[in-house]
C-alpha positions in Angstrom: -24.7 14.5 -4.3 -26.1 17.9 -5.3 -25.5 19.1 -8.8 -23.8 22.4 -9.4 -26.3 24.3 -11.5 -23.7 26.5 -13.3 -21.2 23.9 -14.3 -23.5 20.9 -14.4 -20.8 18.9 -12.5 -21.2 17.0 -9.2 -20.1 18.9 -6.2 -17.3 17.2 -4.3 -17.2 17.0 -0.5 -17.8 20.4 1.1 -14.9 21.5 3.3 -12.0 19.8 1.6 -11.0 17.7 -1.4 -11.2 14.4 0.5 -14.2 14.8 2.9 -15.4 11.2 2.5 -14.2 7.9 1.0 -17.0 8.2 -1.7 -15.4 11.3 -3.0 -11.9 9.6 -3.1 -13.3 6.6 -4.9 -15.2 8.8 -7.3 -12.0 10.7 -8.0 -10.1 7.5 -8.7 -12.9 6.3 -11.0 -12.9 9.6 -12.8 -9.2 9.6 -13.3 -9.0 6.0 -14.5 -6.4 5.4 -11.8 -4.2 7.5 -9.6 -1.8 9.9 -11.1 1.0 9.8 -8.6 2.6 13.0 -9.8 -0.6 15.0 -9.3 -1.3 13.8 -5.8 0.7 14.6 -2.7 3.2 11.9 -2.0 2.9 10.1 1.3 5.3 11.1 4.1 8.9 9.8 3.6 8.7 8.0 7.0 6.6 5.3 5.4 9.0 2.8 3.8 6.2 0.8 2.1 5.0 3.8 0.1 8.5 4.8 -0.9 9.4 1.3 -2.2 6.3 0.7 -4.4 8.2 1.3 -7.6 11.1 -1.0 -6.7 9.0 -4.1 -5.8 9.2 -7.5 -7.4 6.1 -9.3 -8.3 6.6 -11.6 -5.3 6.4 -8.7 -2.9 3.1 -7.4 -4.4 0.8 -9.6 -2.4 2.5 -8.7 0.9 2.4 -4.9 0.0 -1.3 -5.1 -0.9 -2.2 -7.0 2.3 -0.2 -4.5 4.5 -1.8 -1.5 2.9 -5.2 -3.1 3.1 -4.8 -3.8 6.8 -3.6 -0.3 7.4 -6.7 1.1 5.5 -9.0 -1.1 7.6 -7.4 0.1 10.8 -7.6 3.7 9.7 -11.2 3.4 8.8 -12.0 2.0 12.2 -10.4 5.0 13.9 -11.5 8.6 14.1 -8.6 10.3 12.4 -8.1 11.1 8.7 -5.2 8.8 8.1 -7.5 6.6 5.9 -6.9 9.0 3.0 -3.2 8.3 2.9 -3.8 4.6 3.5 -6.3 4.6 0.6 -3.8 6.3 -1.7 -1.1 3.7 -0.7 -3.5 0.9 -1.4 -4.4 2.4 -4.8 -0.7 2.8 -5.6 -0.2 -0.9 -4.8 -3.1 -1.7 -7.1 -1.6 0.5 -9.8 1.7 -1.4 -9.4 -0.2 -4.7 -9.8 -1.7 -3.3 -13.0 1.7 -2.4 -14.4 3.1 -5.9 -13.5 0.1 -7.6 -15.1 0.6 -5.5 -18.3 4.3 -6.3 -18.3 3.6 -10.0 -17.8 1.0 -9.9 -20.6 3.5 -8.2 -22.9 6.3 -10.6 -22.0 3.9 -13.6 -22.5 3.0 -12.3 -26.0 6.7 -11.9 -26.8 7.5 -15.4 -25.5 4.6 -16.9 -27.5 6.0 -15.3 -30.7 9.4 -16.7 -29.9 8.0 -20.2 -29.2 6.1 -20.1 -32.5 9.3 -19.1 -34.3 11.2 -22.0 -32.7 8.4 -24.4 -33.7 8.7 -23.3 -37.3 12.5 -23.7 -37.1 12.0 -27.2 -35.6 9.5 -28.1 -38.3 12.0 -27.0 -41.0 14.7 -29.0 -39.3 12.5 -32.1 -39.1 11.6 -31.7 -42.8 15.4 -31.3 -43.7 16.2 -34.5 -41.7 13.4 -36.4 -43.4 14.6 -35.2 -46.8 18.2 -36.2 -46.0 17.0 -39.7 -44.9 15.1 -40.1 -48.1 18.3 -39.1 -50.1 20.4 -41.6 -48.1 17.8 -44.4 -48.6 17.6 -43.6 -52.3 21.5 -43.7 -52.5 21.5 -47.1 -50.7 18.9 -48.5 -53.1 20.9 -47.2 -56.1 24.0 -49.0 -54.8 22.2 -52.3 -54.5 21.1 -52.2 -58.1 
């Protein structure tokens, strides 16, 4: 891409903000992800895009596959519907990232709770062992 001499920044596709897929992918890489609020939302007639935020982890693979298939179909055509398909696919990937972060957070919390339970069990085992020692000592004292 040509460099803009005044600003020192790469020029984006001439003629529009999403002239080619390279520009879109570059924008996604520059942003570190898609900022849903800053981009136009997909048309409300698309139920897949509208339901991204309410998906369960089990629906994620199906959503990704559907959006991927739509993107491949759009890229093989001559219209510009690939832009919205790409945005939907990126939104699905963003949802996957949120689910993974949530799972990692939940896993860390679960690990902390398991470690706490292990320490409680160890203290309980130590208390039972100590109680058995006291009972055995009492029995030995009675025999004498």
